[in-house]
Backbone as CSV, one residue per row, in Angstrom:
resi,resn,N_x,N_y,N_z,CA_x,CA_y,CA_z,C_x,C_y,C_z
1,UNK,90.764,-42.220,29.782,91.012,-41.376,28.620,91.658,-42.228,27.523
2,UNK,91.214,-42.007,26.295,91.767,-42.712,25.137,92.194,-41.686,24.095
3,UNK,93.460,-41.762,23.693,93.986,-40.875,22.659,94.232,-41.712,21.411
4,UNK,93.566,-41.336,20.330,93.732,-42.052,19.075,94.867,-41.488,18.257
5,UNK,95.479,-42.354,17.454,96.487,-41.937,16.492,96.043,-42.457,15.132
6,UNK,95.901,-41.552,14.173,95.499,-41.947,12.832,96.558,-42.909,12.279
7,UNK,96.163,-44.147,12.048,97.117,-45.217,11.742,96.970,-45.695,10.306
8,UNK,96.901,-44.761,9.373,96.765,-45.098,7.966,98.116,-45.170,7.262
9,UNK,99.048,-44.333,7.702,100.366,-44.236,7.085,101.217,-43.362,7.986
10,UNK,102.515,-43.524,7.928,103.385,-42.646,8.700,103.826,-43.263,10.013
11,UNK,104.350,-42.412,10.902,104.984,-42.893,12.137,104.016,-42.931,13.320
12,UNK,102.885,-43.595,13.122,101.874,-43.652,14.182,102.330,-44.471,15.386
13,UNK,103.168,-45.481,15.183,103.603,-46.331,16.302,104.384,-45.526,17.345
14,UNK,105.221,-44.601,16.877,106.002,-43.777,17.802,105.101,-42.884,18.645
15,UNK,104.039,-42.339,18.035,103.087,-41.532,18.804,102.358,-42.389,19.833
16,UNK,101.962,-43.594,19.438,101.286,-44.490,20.381,102.178,-44.797,21.578
17,UNK,103.460,-45.031,21.333,104.401,-45.303,22.422,104.514,-44.099,23.349
18,UNK,104.544,-42.890,22.781,104.641,-41.680,23.589,103.393,-41.508,24.457
19,UNK,102.221,-41.733,23.874,100.961,-41.623,24.622,100.937,-42.655,25.743
20,UNK,101.307,-43.890,25.425,101.328,-44.953,26.438,102.295,-44.622,27.574
21,UNK,103.439,-43.984,27.252,104.422,-43.638,28.286,103.872,-42.608,29.270
22,UNK,102.830,-41.875,28.841,102.192,-40.887,29.717,101.052,-41.503,30.526
23,UNK,100.878,-42.820,30.416,99.858,-43.509,31.192,98.458,-43.387,30.622
24,UNK,98.378,-43.066,29.330,97.084,-42.900,28.662,96.936,-44.019,27.631
25,UNK,95.719,-44.479,27.452,95.441,-45.548,26.501,95.533,-45.017,25.077
26,UNK,96.524,-45.482,24.314,96.680,-45.100,22.922,95.962,-46.088,22.019
27,UNK,95.224,-45.582,21.030,94.383,-46.412,20.172,94.687,-46.108,18.709
28,UNK,94.874,-47.144,17.895,95.023,-46.957,16.454,93.663,-46.611,15.861
29,UNK,93.603,-45.555,15.052,92.356,-45.120,14.420,92.473,-45.341,12.915
30,UNK,91.567,-46.195,12.407,91.526,-46.465,10.969,90.116,-46.341,10.397
31,UNK,89.114,-46.303,11.266,87.722,-46.259,10.814,86.959,-45.203,11.598
32,UNK,85.788,-44.793,11.105,84.959,-43.873,11.884,84.574,-44.439,13.259
33,UNK,84.376,-45.758,13.354,84.071,-46.355,14.659,85.238,-46.212,15.617
34,UNK,86.468,-46.421,15.123,87.654,-46.206,15.968,87.681,-44.762,16.463
35,UNK,87.422,-43.834,15.565,87.455,-42.407,15.899,86.426,-42.070,16.975
36,UNK,85.259,-42.679,16.875,84.185,-42.396,17.836,84.544,-42.820,19.252
37,UNK,85.547,-43.689,19.394,85.885,-44.232,20.718,86.978,-43.454,21.442
38,UNK,87.513,-42.373,20.818,88.648,-41.676,21.427,88.263,-40.272,21.891
39,UNK,89.076,-39.751,22.816,88.857,-38.416,23.380,89.701,-37.346,22.690
40,UNK,90.725,-37.764,21.954,91.608,-36.851,21.219,92.216,-37.646,20.081
41,UNK,92.780,-36.920,19.106,93.376,-37.582,17.949,94.716,-36.942,17.619
42,UNK,95.672,-37.791,17.232,96.959,-37.345,16.722,97.044,-37.771,15.259
43,UNK,97.414,-36.835,14.401,97.681,-37.157,12.999,99.195,-37.082,12.831
44,UNK,99.821,-38.226,12.540,101.290,-38.280,12.539,101.915,-37.726,11.277
45,UNK,103.245,-37.672,11.319,104.004,-37.378,10.120,103.958,-38.570,9.181
46,UNK,104.365,-38.332,7.974,104.334,-39.348,6.929,104.320,-38.618,5.602
47,UNK,103.410,-38.993,4.730,103.272,-38.322,3.441,101.856,-37.769,3.387
48,UNK,101.728,-36.457,3.391,100.423,-35.816,3.590,99.419,-36.151,2.495
49,UNK,99.861,-36.269,1.255,98.943,-36.602,0.175,98.381,-38.004,0.373
50,UNK,99.242,-38.935,0.758,98.804,-40.311,1.006,97.854,-40.375,2.191
51,UNK,98.184,-39.673,3.264,97.295,-39.651,4.434,95.923,-39.122,4.031
52,UNK,95.896,-38.044,3.255,94.629,-37.465,2.818,93.823,-38.410,1.945
53,UNK,94.507,-39.075,1.015,93.805,-40.017,0.130,93.247,-41.201,0.906
54,UNK,94.041,-41.762,1.819,93.572,-42.903,2.600,92.443,-42.501,3.554
55,UNK,92.550,-41.321,4.149,91.472,-40.844,5.025,90.176,-40.684,4.244
56,UNK,90.291,-40.225,3.012,89.112,-40.111,2.141,88.556,-41.502,1.842
57,UNK,89.421,-42.425,1.461,89.020,-43.788,1.118,88.333,-44.497,2.293
58,UNK,88.841,-44.274,3.511,88.297,-44.929,4.697,87.141,-44.155,5.330
59,UNK,86.677,-43.091,4.673,85.522,-42.351,5.161,85.762,-41.593,6.454
60,UNK,86.976,-41.065,6.627,87.327,-40.401,7.887,87.305,-38.878,7.828
61,UNK,87.271,-38.294,6.647,87.383,-36.832,6.536,86.261,-36.137,7.312
62,UNK,85.037,-36.407,6.958,83.919,-35.715,7.622,83.798,-36.081,9.098
63,UNK,83.974,-37.367,9.494,83.928,-37.668,10.936,84.995,-36.919,11.747
64,UNK,86.219,-36.790,11.194,87.250,-36.028,11.923,86.843,-34.565,12.014
65,UNK,86.402,-33.987,10.910,85.967,-32.581,10.940,84.884,-32.359,11.991
66,UNK,83.900,-33.242,12.016,82.786,-33.087,12.961,83.268,-33.192,14.403
67,UNK,84.109,-34.189,14.698,84.587,-34.361,16.074,85.383,-33.134,16.531
68,UNK,86.245,-32.608,15.651,87.055,-31.442,16.037,86.166,-30.218,16.192
69,UNK,85.231,-30.023,15.292,84.312,-28.874,15.417,83.451,-28.983,16.662
70,UNK,83.208,-30.220,17.124,82.448,-30.444,18.357,83.323,-30.344,19.599
71,UNK,84.637,-30.071,19.417,85.506,-29.814,20.563,86.575,-30.838,20.864
72,UNK,86.690,-31.908,20.065,87.727,-32.902,20.334,89.113,-32.296,20.072
73,UNK,90.038,-32.392,21.030,91.404,-31.915,20.804,92.114,-32.764,19.754
74,UNK,93.011,-32.122,18.998,93.740,-32.808,17.935,95.139,-32.225,17.828
75,UNK,96.097,-33.094,17.506,97.487,-32.701,17.287,97.907,-33.252,15.937
76,UNK,98.440,-32.392,15.080,99.007,-32.829,13.811,100.481,-32.502,13.782
77,UNK,101.314,-33.490,13.406,102.755,-33.270,13.336,103.237,-33.488,11.911
78,UNK,104.036,-32.570,11.412,104.639,-32.602,10.080,103.546,-32.795,9.021
79,UNK,103.432,-33.962,8.409,102.371,-34.192,7.421,100.991,-34.000,8.054
80,UNK,100.876,-34.308,9.337,99.607,-34.106,10.042,99.221,-32.643,10.106
81,UNK,100.220,-31.756,10.246,99.954,-30.322,10.225,99.441,-29.900,8.848
82,UNK,100.041,-30.441,7.798,99.607,-30.119,6.435,98.161,-30.564,6.238
83,UNK,97.849,-31.790,6.656,96.510,-32.354,6.498,95.458,-31.562,7.279
84,UNK,95.835,-31.034,8.437,94.914,-30.232,9.256,94.608,-28.866,8.653
85,UNK,95.525,-28.337,7.870,95.465,-26.947,7.424,94.410,-26.700,6.352
86,UNK,94.145,-25.409,6.138,93.126,-25.021,5.157,93.677,-24.918,3.748
87,UNK,94.988,-24.651,3.603,95.579,-24.480,2.269,97.014,-24.967,2.243
88,UNK,97.442,-25.380,1.039,98.828,-25.758,0.797,99.324,-25.007,-0.428
89,UNK,100.533,-24.482,-0.349,101.128,-23.787,-1.487,101.612,-24.812,-2.505
90,UNK,101.215,-24.616,-3.758,101.803,-25.375,-4.846,101.246,-26.744,-5.153
91,UNK,100.409,-27.304,-4.319,99.891,-28.636,-4.626,98.492,-28.792,-4.049
92,UNK,97.588,-29.242,-4.894,96.228,-29.515,-4.451,96.196,-30.911,-3.856
93,UNK,95.657,-31.042,-2.647,95.593,-32.336,-1.983,94.453,-32.324,-0.978
94,UNK,93.979,-33.502,-0.561,92.921,-33.534,0.456,93.426,-32.923,1.764
95,UNK,92.625,-32.011,2.318,92.950,-31.399,3.612,91.677,-31.272,4.433
96,UNK,91.844,-31.262,5.750,90.695,-31.147,6.648,90.159,-29.723,6.717
97,UNK,91.016,-28.720,6.522,90.575,-27.333,6.571,90.181,-26.877,7.962
98,UNK,90.731,-27.501,8.998,90.374,-27.159,10.381,91.279,-26.091,10.974
99,UNK,92.533,-26.052,10.544,93.504,-25.077,11.027,93.584,-23.941,10.015
100,UNK,93.336,-22.714,10.470,93.331,-21.552,9.587,94.771,-21.169,9.258
101,UNK,95.371,-21.949,8.363,96.774,-21.736,8.014,97.034,-22.210,6.590
102,UNK,97.994,-21.548,5.959,98.508,-21.975,4.666,99.918,-22.493,4.898
103,UNK,100.161,-23.716,4.461,101.461,-24.343,4.688,102.187,-24.572,3.373
104,UNK,103.503,-24.662,3.486,104.317,-25.023,2.338,105.008,-26.346,2.655
105,UNK,104.733,-27.349,1.836,105.331,-28.669,2.021,106.829,-28.616,1.749
106,UNK,107.589,-29.440,2.466,109.045,-29.564,2.265,109.726,-28.197,2.182
107,UNK,109.246,-27.270,2.982,109.700,-25.874,2.881,111.170,-25.703,3.236
108,UNK,111.665,-26.512,4.154,113.066,-26.380,4.561,114.006,-27.105,3.603
109,UNK,113.451,-27.851,2.666,114.280,-28.546,1.688,114.006,-30.043,1.647
110,UNK,114.882,-30.733,0.964,114.744,-32.167,0.744,115.218,-32.952,1.979
111,UNK,115.210,-34.261,1.877,115.622,-35.138,2.989,117.001,-34.757,3.527
112,UNK,117.925,-34.439,2.629,119.293,-34.092,3.030,119.327,-32.794,3.850
113,UNK,118.291,-31.973,3.748,118.224,-30.708,4.481,117.528,-30.836,5.833
114,UNK,117.166,-32.055,6.222,116.557,-32.271,7.531,117.522,-31.810,8.622
115,UNK,116.952,-31.365,9.756,117.802,-30.819,10.822,117.128,-30.955,12.170
116,UNK,117.905,-30.705,13.209,117.408,-30.680,14.580,117.794,-29.354,15.207
117,UNK,116.923,-28.868,16.110,117.213,-27.618,16.805,116.437,-27.590,18.118
118,UNK,116.845,-26.715,19.016,116.111,-26.513,20.267,115.187,-25.320,20.097
119,UNK,113.900,-25.554,20.307,112.884,-24.512,20.137,112.461,-23.924,21.469
120,UNK,112.378,-22.603,21.525,111.747,-21.933,22.657,110.255,-21.909,22.352
121,UNK,109.474,-22.513,23.252,108.042,-22.675,23.021,107.258,-21.938,24.088
122,UNK,106.335,-21.100,23.648,105.469,-20.381,24.575,104.741,-21.378,25.465
123,UNK,104.819,-21.160,26.777,104.133,-22.032,27.726,105.006,-23.122,28.318
124,UNK,106.211,-23.323,27.783,107.130,-24.320,28.332,108.334,-23.611,28.934
125,UNK,108.791,-24.104,30.083,109.904,-23.468,30.776,111.237,-23.663,30.064
126,UNK,111.443,-24.858,29.507,112.720,-25.180,28.873,112.511,-25.427,27.382
127,UNK,113.534,-25.176,26.566,113.405,-25.447,25.129,113.086,-26.914,24.861
128,UNK,112.472,-27.158,23.718,112.148,-28.512,23.271,113.041,-28.846,22.080
129,UNK,113.684,-30.005,22.151,114.502,-30.450,21.027,113.547,-30.910,19.925
130,UNK,113.719,-30.370,18.722,112.789,-30.647,17.631,113.528,-31.229,16.434
131,UNK,112.910,-32.258,15.847,113.461,-32.948,14.685,112.615,-32.572,13.474
132,UNK,113.242,-31.939,12.481,112.570,-31.512,11.260,113.042,-32.406,10.111
133,UNK,112.121,-33.183,9.535,112.448,-34.090,8.432,111.579,-33.721,7.236
134,UNK,112.205,-33.205,6.160,111.446,-32.725,4.993,110.225,-31.925,5.460
135,UNK,110.487,-31.024,6.375,109.423,-30.368,7.132,108.741,-29.234,6.369
136,UNK,107.452,-29.066,6.656,106.736,-27.893,6.154,106.986,-26.706,7.079
137,UNK,106.576,-25.540,6.623,106.443,-24.405,7.527,105.114,-23.739,7.209
138,UNK,104.687,-22.881,8.126,103.442,-22.148,7.919,103.779,-20.813,7.283
139,UNK,103.154,-20.561,6.154,103.385,-19.326,5.404,102.433,-18.221,5.853
140,UNK,101.221,-18.602,6.260,100.211,-17.600,6.610,99.248,-18.208,7.629
141,UNK,98.859,-17.414,8.641,97.900,-17.887,9.642,96.749,-16.904,9.779
142,UNK,95.628,-17.439,10.242,94.470,-16.610,10.541,94.612,-15.932,11.890
143,UNK,93.711,-14.998,12.171,93.789,-14.183,13.374,93.592,-14.922,14.675
144,UNK,92.947,-16.093,14.646,92.711,-16.820,15.893,93.726,-17.945,16.108
145,UNK,94.819,-17.931,15.355,95.888,-18.926,15.503,97.027,-18.295,16.289
146,UNK,97.432,-18.948,17.371,98.541,-18.474,18.195,99.822,-19.195,17.803
147,UNK,100.881,-18.433,17.564,102.186,-19.014,17.252,102.894,-19.313,18.572
148,UNK,103.248,-20.595,18.760,103.939,-21.015,19.977,105.447,-21.137,19.770
149,UNK,105.875,-21.332,18.510,107.309,-21.400,18.200,107.505,-21.103,16.721
150,UNK,108.660,-20.517,16.401,108.983,-20.184,15.010,110.459,-20.470,14.762
151,UNK,110.782,-20.660,13.479,112.155,-20.936,13.050,112.434,-20.062,11.836
152,UNK,113.677,-19.601,11.720,114.066,-18.858,10.527,114.225,-19.834,9.376
153,UNK,113.498,-19.558,8.295,113.533,-20.424,7.122,114.694,-20.120,6.205
154,UNK,114.810,-20.900,5.161,115.870,-20.707,4.175,115.705,-19.391,3.423
155,UNK,114.513,-18.784,3.529,114.265,-17.483,2.899,114.634,-16.315,3.816
156,UNK,115.162,-16.642,5.016,115.585,-15.610,5.962,114.479,-15.030,6.812
157,UNK,113.235,-15.521,6.645,112.101,-15.028,7.435,111.736,-16.021,8.527
158,UNK,111.121,-15.490,9.583,110.612,-16.346,10.654,109.316,-16.997,10.187
159,UNK,109.209,-18.316,10.386,107.999,-19.051,10.024,107.500,-19.829,11.225
160,UNK,106.195,-19.779,11.498,105.644,-20.593,12.584,105.861,-22.076,12.313
161,UNK,106.272,-22.801,13.365,106.440,-24.252,13.262,105.671,-24.988,14.366
162,UNK,105.062,-24.232,15.280,104.163,-24.810,16.287,103.090,-23.775,16.560
163,UNK,101.834,-24.163,16.355,100.714,-23.237,16.536,99.585,-23.919,17.293
164,UNK,98.715,-23.066,17.833,97.506,-23.539,18.502,96.333,-22.672,18.060
165,UNK,95.245,-23.336,17.730,93.987,-22.662,17.413,92.905,-23.381,18.207
166,UNK,92.521,-22.805,19.333,91.552,-23.473,20.199,92.117,-24.784,20.713
167,UNK,91.450,-25.895,20.366,91.907,-27.225,20.797,92.699,-27.940,19.707
168,UNK,93.181,-27.184,18.732,93.999,-27.739,17.656,95.457,-27.337,17.897
169,UNK,96.343,-28.342,17.931,97.782,-28.113,17.995,98.396,-28.635,16.705
170,UNK,99.338,-27.902,16.144,99.989,-28.342,14.914,101.468,-28.003,14.974
171,UNK,102.295,-29.010,14.674,103.751,-28.866,14.719,104.349,-29.302,13.394
172,UNK,105.344,-28.559,12.922,106.035,-28.908,11.685,107.109,-29.974,11.922
173,UNK,107.351,-30.298,13.183,108.424,-31.222,13.544,107.854,-32.521,14.121
174,UNK,108.758,-33.410,14.551,108.396,-34.746,15.022,108.719,-34.912,16.512
175,UNK,107.821,-34.524,17.412,108.115,-34.683,18.840,108.207,-36.145,19.271
176,UNK,107.581,-37.030,18.512,107.578,-38.451,18.865,108.929,-39.130,18.627
177,UNK,109.844,-38.439,17.941,111.167,-39.002,17.676,112.196,-38.595,18.729
178,UNK,111.738,-37.940,19.784,112.597,-37.570,20.908,112.013,-38.205,22.169
179,UNK,112.651,-37.961,23.298,112.096,-38.466,24.560,111.345,-37.370,25.312
180,UNK,111.043,-36.263,24.636,110.326,-35.140,25.244,108.836,-35.295,24.969
181,UNK,108.086,-35.562,26.025,106.650,-35.842,25.885,105.752,-34.633,26.145
182,UNK,106.325,-33.443,26.226,105.533,-32.280,26.651,104.468,-31.859,25.642
183,UNK,104.683,-32.054,24.357,103.653,-31.701,23.375,102.477,-32.674,23.481
184,UNK,102.776,-33.944,23.684,101.717,-34.932,23.892,100.972,-34.637,25.195
185,UNK,101.718,-34.214,26.210,101.088,-33.847,27.481,100.170,-32.631,27.311
186,UNK,100.559,-31.688,26.428,99.685,-30.535,26.135,98.356,-31.013,25.563
187,UNK,98.424,-31.973,24.642,97.202,-32.512,24.047,96.334,-33.166,25.113
188,UNK,96.945,-33.941,25.977,96.196,-34.603,27.055,95.581,-33.553,27.982
189,UNK,96.315,-32.466,28.227,95.779,-31.374,29.043,94.539,-30.755,28.423
190,UNK,94.505,-30.659,27.083,93.322,-30.132,26.401,92.124,-31.055,26.593
191,UNK,92.379,-32.361,26.623,91.293,-33.317,26.883,90.777,-33.129,28.302
192,UNK,91.697,-33.002,29.234,91.302,-32.855,30.662,90.478,-31.592,30.869
193,UNK,90.769,-30.534,30.100,89.973,-29.294,30.191,88.518,-29.511,29.771
194,UNK,88.295,-30.468,28.876,86.945,-30.686,28.341,86.139,-31.676,29.168
195,UNK,86.796,-32.407,30.083,86.076,-33.431,30.848,85.591,-32.921,32.178
């Protein structure tokens, strides 16, 4: 099994280390040929507009869409969640449109408003420690999107921060910055279901 990490910008090295720690071959993905060689893809945190522009420049938008529509599991974290989504509030940017969700960038605030918390996640026995850095939240989801975890936002409402739509997982936080590999293991489990 080979799990690719989109290595155009952002914290892809940390995701690769997490995948490798699970005994799976982690691969940097920068081209359509790289993408064709993997069984799953992780889109890391970073700067979502930059990731979208570079993915467009490197000819990866349509190949990623096709692979996911054909059943390849994918995980997007923080900026990766924004890039996966169908809409963003307040800013037009390249997006894959694969996750039926509208997201708000930097919804919890600026860098100084970054925080950590323990999330209760559907399907996991114990809470997961989550690191939110200039994190987005999901403002609206489609009917086939399952909310696995939510956090109360600065507006006092509950907002999804971990969702699943079929073989798509999206998190507003950075699981790769902790020693908890369960979200990466979920992605690997989705690959095993397809093999």
